[in-house]
PDB file of N, CA, C and O in Angstrom:
ATOM      1  N   MET A   1     116.813 101.029 132.601  1.00  0.00           N
ATOM      2  CA  MET A   1     118.004 100.654 131.864  1.00  0.00           C
ATOM      3  C   MET A   1     117.836 101.002 130.390  1.00  0.00           C
ATOM      4  O   MET A   1     117.039 100.364 129.701  1.00  0.00           O
ATOM      5  N   PRO A   2     118.543 101.967 129.903  1.00  0.00           N
ATOM      6  CA  PRO A   2     118.389 102.361 128.497  1.00  0.00           C
ATOM      7  C   PRO A   2     118.939 101.335 127.509  1.00  0.00           C
ATOM      8  O   PRO A   2     118.627 101.405 126.320  1.00  0.00           O
ATOM      9  N   GLN A   3     119.736 100.399 127.967  1.00  0.00           N
ATOM     10  CA  GLN A   3     120.297  99.410 127.034  1.00  0.00           C
ATOM     11  C   GLN A   3     119.210  98.476 126.513  1.00  0.00           C
ATOM     12  O   GLN A   3     119.366  97.904 125.434  1.00  0.00           O
ATOM     13  N   MET A   4     118.125  98.310 127.242  1.00  0.00           N
ATOM     14  CA  MET A   4     117.068  97.384 126.850  1.00  0.00           C
ATOM     15  C   MET A   4     116.018  98.026 125.952  1.00  0.00           C
ATOM     16  O   MET A   4     115.150  97.333 125.421  1.00  0.00           O
ATOM     17  N   MET A   5     116.086  99.311 125.782  1.00  0.00           N
ATOM     18  CA  MET A   5     115.052  99.997 125.008  1.00  0.00           C
ATOM     19  C   MET A   5     115.034  99.581 123.530  1.00  0.00           C
ATOM     20  O   MET A   5     113.943  99.360 123.005  1.00  0.00           O
ATOM     21  N   PRO A   6     116.156  99.459 122.831  1.00  0.00           N
ATOM     22  CA  PRO A   6     116.083  99.008 121.433  1.00  0.00           C
ATOM     23  C   PRO A   6     115.493  97.612 121.288  1.00  0.00           C
ATOM     24  O   PRO A   6     114.813  97.328 120.302  1.00  0.00           O
ATOM     25  N   LEU A   7     115.739  96.760 122.233  1.00  0.00           N
ATOM     26  CA  LEU A   7     115.170  95.433 122.191  1.00  0.00           C
ATOM     27  C   LEU A   7     113.641  95.493 122.318  1.00  0.00           C
ATOM     28  O   LEU A   7     112.923  94.747 121.653  1.00  0.00           O
ATOM     29  N   ASN A   8     113.172  96.371 123.160  1.00  0.00           N
ATOM     30  CA  ASN A   8     111.735  96.537 123.308  1.00  0.00           C
ATOM     31  C   ASN A   8     111.111  97.073 122.006  1.00  0.00           C
ATOM     32  O   ASN A   8     110.061  96.589 121.582  1.00  0.00           O
ATOM     33  N   TRP A   9     111.746  98.056 121.380  1.00  0.00           N
ATOM     34  CA  TRP A   9     111.220  98.575 120.124  1.00  0.00           C
ATOM     35  C   TRP A   9     111.248  97.508 119.039  1.00  0.00           C
ATOM     36  O   TRP A   9     110.331  97.422 118.223  1.00  0.00           O
ATOM     37  N   LEU A  10     112.263  96.724 119.030  1.00  0.00           N
ATOM     38  CA  LEU A  10     112.370  95.665 118.026  1.00  0.00           C
ATOM     39  C   LEU A  10     111.270  94.623 118.211  1.00  0.00           C
ATOM     40  O   LEU A  10     110.662  94.193 117.232  1.00  0.00           O
ATOM     41  N   THR A  11     111.012  94.220 119.422  1.00  0.00           N
ATOM     42  CA  THR A  11     109.946  93.240 119.656  1.00  0.00           C
ATOM     43  C   THR A  11     108.581  93.817 119.311  1.00  0.00           C
ATOM     44  O   THR A  11     107.732  93.114 118.763  1.00  0.00           O
ATOM     45  N   LEU A  12     108.360  95.096 119.626  1.00  0.00           N
ATOM     46  CA  LEU A  12     107.082  95.717 119.253  1.00  0.00           C
ATOM     47  C   LEU A  12     106.924  95.815 117.735  1.00  0.00           C
ATOM     48  O   LEU A  12     105.839  95.579 117.203  1.00  0.00           O
ATOM     49  N   MET A  13     107.986  96.157 117.054  1.00  0.00           N
ATOM     50  CA  MET A  13     107.911  96.245 115.606  1.00  0.00           C
ATOM     51  C   MET A  13     107.631  94.871 114.988  1.00  0.00           C
ATOM     52  O   MET A  13     106.811  94.763 114.076  1.00  0.00           O
ATOM     53  N   ILE A  14     108.292  93.842 115.466  1.00  0.00           N
ATOM     54  CA  ILE A  14     108.041  92.488 114.961  1.00  0.00           C
ATOM     55  C   ILE A  14     106.614  92.058 115.266  1.00  0.00           C
ATOM     56  O   ILE A  14     105.956  91.427 114.438  1.00  0.00           O
ATOM     57  N   TYR A  15     106.151  92.393 116.430  1.00  0.00           N
ATOM     58  CA  TYR A  15     104.787  92.034 116.827  1.00  0.00           C
ATOM     59  C   TYR A  15     103.755  92.698 115.906  1.00  0.00           C
ATOM     60  O   TYR A  15     102.858  92.028 115.394  1.00  0.00           O
ATOM     61  N   PHE A  16     103.881  93.994 115.701  1.00  0.00           N
ATOM     62  CA  PHE A  16     102.905  94.700 114.861  1.00  0.00           C
ATOM     63  C   PHE A  16     103.023  94.328 113.391  1.00  0.00           C
ATOM     64  O   PHE A  16     102.019  94.274 112.680  1.00  0.00           O
ATOM     65  N   LEU A  17     104.227  94.075 112.937  1.00  0.00           N
ATOM     66  CA  LEU A  17     104.373  93.627 111.555  1.00  0.00           C
ATOM     67  C   LEU A  17     103.759  92.246 111.329  1.00  0.00           C
ATOM     68  O   LEU A  17     103.155  91.989 110.288  1.00  0.00           O
ATOM     69  N   SER A  18     103.915  91.382 112.293  1.00  0.00           N
ATOM     70  CA  SER A  18     103.311  90.052 112.148  1.00  0.00           C
ATOM     71  C   SER A  18     101.792  90.127 112.171  1.00  0.00           C
ATOM     72  O   SER A  18     101.124  89.408 111.428  1.00  0.00           O
ATOM     73  N   ILE A  19     101.246  90.981 113.009  1.00  0.00           N
ATOM     74  CA  ILE A  19      99.777  91.141 113.018  1.00  0.00           C
ATOM     75  C   ILE A  19      99.314  91.763 111.708  1.00  0.00           C
ATOM     76  O   ILE A  19      98.286  91.361 111.163  1.00  0.00           O
ATOM     77  N   PHE A  20     100.046  92.723 111.204  1.00  0.00           N
ATOM     78  CA  PHE A  20      99.678  93.360 109.946  1.00  0.00           C
ATOM     79  C   PHE A  20      99.709  92.353 108.786  1.00  0.00           C
ATOM     80  O   PHE A  20      98.789  92.312 107.970  1.00  0.00           O
ATOM     81  N   LEU A  21     100.762  91.554 108.721  1.00  0.00           N
ATOM     82  CA  LEU A  21     100.854  90.553 107.666  1.00  0.00           C
ATOM     83  C   LEU A  21      99.779  89.477 107.785  1.00  0.00           C
ATOM     84  O   LEU A  21      99.204  89.042 106.787  1.00  0.00           O
ATOM     85  N   LEU A  22      99.526  89.070 108.982  1.00  0.00           N
ATOM     86  CA  LEU A  22      98.482  88.066 109.194  1.00  0.00           C
ATOM     87  C   LEU A  22      97.113  88.601 108.783  1.00  0.00           C
ATOM     88  O   LEU A  22      96.323  87.891 108.161  1.00  0.00           O
ATOM     89  N   PHE A  23      96.844  89.831 109.129  1.00  0.00           N
ATOM     90  CA  PHE A  23      95.570  90.456 108.755  1.00  0.00           C
ATOM     91  C   PHE A  23      95.432  90.552 107.235  1.00  0.00           C
ATOM     92  O   PHE A  23      94.371  90.249 106.691  1.00  0.00           O
ATOM     93  N   ASN A  24      96.478  90.965 106.560  1.00  0.00           N
ATOM     94  CA  ASN A  24      96.416  91.095 105.092  1.00  0.00           C
ATOM     95  C   ASN A  24      96.305  89.740 104.406  1.00  0.00           C
ATOM     96  O   ASN A  24      95.561  89.602 103.436  1.00  0.00           O
ATOM     97  N   ILE A  25      97.010  88.772 104.877  1.00  0.00           N
ATOM     98  CA  ILE A  25      96.947  87.437 104.283  1.00  0.00           C
ATOM     99  C   ILE A  25      95.554  86.836 104.478  1.00  0.00           C
ATOM    100  O   ILE A  25      94.998  86.227 103.565  1.00  0.00           O
ATOM    101  N   MET A  26      95.011  87.011 105.652  1.00  0.00           N
ATOM    102  CA  MET A  26      93.664  86.468 105.884  1.00  0.00           C
ATOM    103  C   MET A  26      92.618  87.188 105.041  1.00  0.00           C
ATOM    104  O   MET A  26      91.690  86.546 104.549  1.00  0.00           O
ATOM    105  N   ASN A  27      92.738  88.486 104.863  1.00  0.00           N
ATOM    106  CA  ASN A  27      91.793  89.195 104.004  1.00  0.00           C
ATOM    107  C   ASN A  27      91.937  88.785 102.548  1.00  0.00           C
ATOM    108  O   ASN A  27      90.951  88.759 101.812  1.00  0.00           O
ATOM    109  N   TYR A  28      93.129  88.471 102.134  1.00  0.00           N
ATOM    110  CA  TYR A  28      93.333  88.068 100.744  1.00  0.00           C
ATOM    111  C   TYR A  28      92.729  86.687 100.463  1.00  0.00           C
ATOM    112  O   TYR A  28      92.113  86.480  99.418  1.00  0.00           O
ATOM    113  N   TYR A  29      92.902  85.758 101.383  1.00  0.00           N
ATOM    114  CA  TYR A  29      92.484  84.383 101.126  1.00  0.00           C
ATOM    115  C   TYR A  29      91.052  84.097 101.549  1.00  0.00           C
ATOM    116  O   TYR A  29      90.486  83.094 101.114  1.00  0.00           O
ATOM    117  N   ILE A  30      90.452  84.921 102.365  1.00  0.00           N
ATOM    118  CA  ILE A  30      89.081  84.667 102.797  1.00  0.00           C
ATOM    119  C   ILE A  30      88.069  85.212 101.788  1.00  0.00           C
ATOM    120  O   ILE A  30      86.934  84.739 101.733  1.00  0.00           O
ATOM    121  N   PHE A  31      88.468  86.190 101.002  1.00  0.00           N
ATOM    122  CA  PHE A  31      87.551  86.803 100.053  1.00  0.00           C
ATOM    123  C   PHE A  31      87.156  85.816  98.958  1.00  0.00           C
ATOM    124  O   PHE A  31      88.006  85.219  98.298  1.00  0.00           O
ATOM    125  N   PHE A  32      85.845  85.662  98.784  1.00  0.00           N
ATOM    126  CA  PHE A  32      85.316  84.776  97.743  1.00  0.00           C
ATOM    127  C   PHE A  32      84.561  85.613  96.713  1.00  0.00           C
ATOM    128  O   PHE A  32      83.700  86.424  97.052  1.00  0.00           O
ATOM    129  N   TYR A  33      84.900  85.397  95.484  1.00  0.00           N
ATOM    130  CA  TYR A  33      84.205  86.084  94.396  1.00  0.00           C
ATOM    131  C   TYR A  33      83.089  85.193  93.882  1.00  0.00           C
ATOM    132  O   TYR A  33      83.320  84.032  93.543  1.00  0.00           O
ATOM    133  N   ASN A  34      81.887  85.730  93.823  1.00  0.00           N
ATOM    134  CA  ASN A  34      80.741  84.970  93.345  1.00  0.00           C
ATOM    135  C   ASN A  34      80.663  85.070  91.823  1.00  0.00           C
ATOM    136  O   ASN A  34      80.424  86.141  91.265  1.00  0.00           O
ATOM    137  N   PHE A  35      80.870  83.943  91.177  1.00  0.00           N
ATOM    138  CA  PHE A  35      80.786  83.906  89.734  1.00  0.00           C
ATOM    139  C   PHE A  35      79.327  83.755  89.330  1.00  0.00           C
ATOM    140  O   PHE A  35      78.614  82.869  89.801  1.00  0.00           O
ATOM    141  N   LYS A  36      78.908  84.650  88.439  1.00  0.00           N
ATOM    142  CA  LYS A  36      77.548  84.569  87.935  1.00  0.00           C
ATOM    143  C   LYS A  36      77.596  84.045  86.511  1.00  0.00           C
ATOM    144  O   LYS A  36      78.140  84.685  85.612  1.00  0.00           O
ATOM    145  N   VAL A  37      77.020  82.880  86.329  1.00  0.00           N
ATOM    146  CA  VAL A  37      77.016  82.267  84.997  1.00  0.00           C
ATOM    147  C   VAL A  37      75.585  82.330  84.483  1.00  0.00           C
ATOM    148  O   VAL A  37      74.677  81.725  85.054  1.00  0.00           O
ATOM    149  N   ASN A  38      75.404  83.056  83.420  1.00  0.00           N
ATOM    150  CA  ASN A  38      74.078  83.167  82.815  1.00  0.00           C
ATOM    151  C   ASN A  38      74.107  82.447  81.470  1.00  0.00           C
ATOM    152  O   ASN A  38      74.625  82.972  80.484  1.00  0.00           O
ATOM    153  N   LYS A  39      73.554  81.259  81.441  1.00  0.00           N
ATOM    154  CA  LYS A  39      73.497  80.516  80.189  1.00  0.00           C
ATOM    155  C   LYS A  39      72.307  80.980  79.362  1.00  0.00           C
ATOM    156  O   LYS A  39      72.283  80.780  78.147  1.00  0.00           O
ATOM    157  N   LYS A  40      71.332  81.589  79.996  1.00  0.00           N
ATOM    158  CA  LYS A  40      70.156  82.057  79.265  1.00  0.00           C
ATOM    159  C   LYS A  40      70.460  83.287  78.437  1.00  0.00           C
ATOM    160  O   LYS A  40      69.760  83.566  77.463  1.00  0.00           O
ATOM    161  N   MET A  41      71.473  84.013  78.802  1.00  0.00           N
ATOM    162  CA  MET A  41      71.784  85.248  78.099  1.00  0.00           C
ATOM    163  C   MET A  41      72.516  85.008  76.783  1.00  0.00           C
ATOM    164  O   MET A  41      72.675  85.938  75.992  1.00  0.00           O
ATOM    165  N   LYS A  42      72.956  83.801  76.538  1.00  0.00           N
ATOM    166  CA  LYS A  42      73.633  83.498  75.285  1.00  0.00           C
ATOM    167  C   LYS A  42      72.614  83.432  74.154  1.00  0.00           C
ATOM    168  O   LYS A  42      71.608  82.728  74.233  1.00  0.00           O
ATOM    169  N   LYS A  43      72.903  84.176  73.122  1.00  0.00           N
ATOM    170  CA  LYS A  43      72.019  84.169  71.969  1.00  0.00           C
ATOM    171  C   LYS A  43      72.823  83.784  70.736  1.00  0.00           C
ATOM    172  O   LYS A  43      73.881  84.347  70.455  1.00  0.00           O
ATOM    173  N   ASN A  44      72.314  82.852  70.043  1.00  0.00           N
ATOM    174  CA  ASN A  44      72.953  82.453  68.779  1.00  0.00           C
ATOM    175  C   ASN A  44      72.277  83.209  67.644  1.00  0.00           C
ATOM    176  O   ASN A  44      71.082  83.044  67.396  1.00  0.00           O
ATOM    177  N   ILE A  45      73.029  84.011  66.983  1.00  0.00           N
ATOM    178  CA  ILE A  45      72.505  84.776  65.860  1.00  0.00           C
ATOM    179  C   ILE A  45      73.075  84.164  64.583  1.00  0.00           C
ATOM    180  O   ILE A  45      74.273  84.241  64.311  1.00  0.00           O
ATOM    181  N   ASN A  46      72.214  83.578  63.839  1.00  0.00           N
ATOM    182  CA  ASN A  46      72.616  82.975  62.565  1.00  0.00           C
ATOM    183  C   ASN A  46      72.161  83.894  61.448  1.00  0.00           C
ATOM    184  O   ASN A  46      70.968  84.114  61.242  1.00  0.00           O
ATOM    185  N   LEU A  47      73.131  84.419  60.739  1.00  0.00           N
ATOM    186  CA  LEU A  47      72.822  85.279  59.612  1.00  0.00           C
ATOM    187  C   LEU A  47      73.137  84.520  58.316  1.00  0.00           C
ATOM    188  O   LEU A  47      74.299  84.266  57.998  1.00  0.00           O
ATOM    189  N   ASN A  48      72.113  84.174  57.598  1.00  0.00           N
ATOM    190  CA  ASN A  48      72.282  83.492  56.332  1.00  0.00           C
ATOM    191  C   ASN A  48      72.080  84.502  55.202  1.00  0.00           C
ATOM    192  O   ASN A  48      70.956  84.863  54.855  1.00  0.00           O
ATOM    193  N   TRP A  49      73.197  84.939  54.647  1.00  0.00           N
ATOM    194  CA  TRP A  49      73.107  85.901  53.560  1.00  0.00           C
ATOM    195  C   TRP A  49      73.061  85.171  52.247  1.00  0.00           C
ATOM    196  O   TRP A  49      73.900  84.321  51.952  1.00  0.00           O
ATOM    197  N   LYS A  50      72.072  85.516  51.470  1.00  0.00           N
ATOM    198  CA  LYS A  50      71.921  84.885  50.154  1.00  0.00           C
ATOM    199  C   LYS A  50      72.180  85.955  49.100  1.00  0.00           C
ATOM    200  O   LYS A  50      71.431  86.924  48.984  1.00  0.00           O
ATOM    201  N   TRP A  51      73.225  85.769  48.354  1.00  0.00           N
ATOM    202  CA  TRP A  51      73.580  86.764  47.334  1.00  0.00           C
ATOM    203  C   TRP A  51      72.993  86.392  46.004  1.00  0.00           C
ATOM    204  O   TRP A  51      73.184  87.110  45.022  1.00  0.00           O
TER     205      TRP A  51
END
């Protein structure tokens, strides 16, 4: 029945788009950035100029 073919394409498109969106959303929110805080690297340079 050719009348049902557009419905099949529509369901497949919705299915693949939902999987694509789910995959992208999960990759966006699962990624964790490791912050490196180096307090030892801070150097205080005091320059006392005497004129």
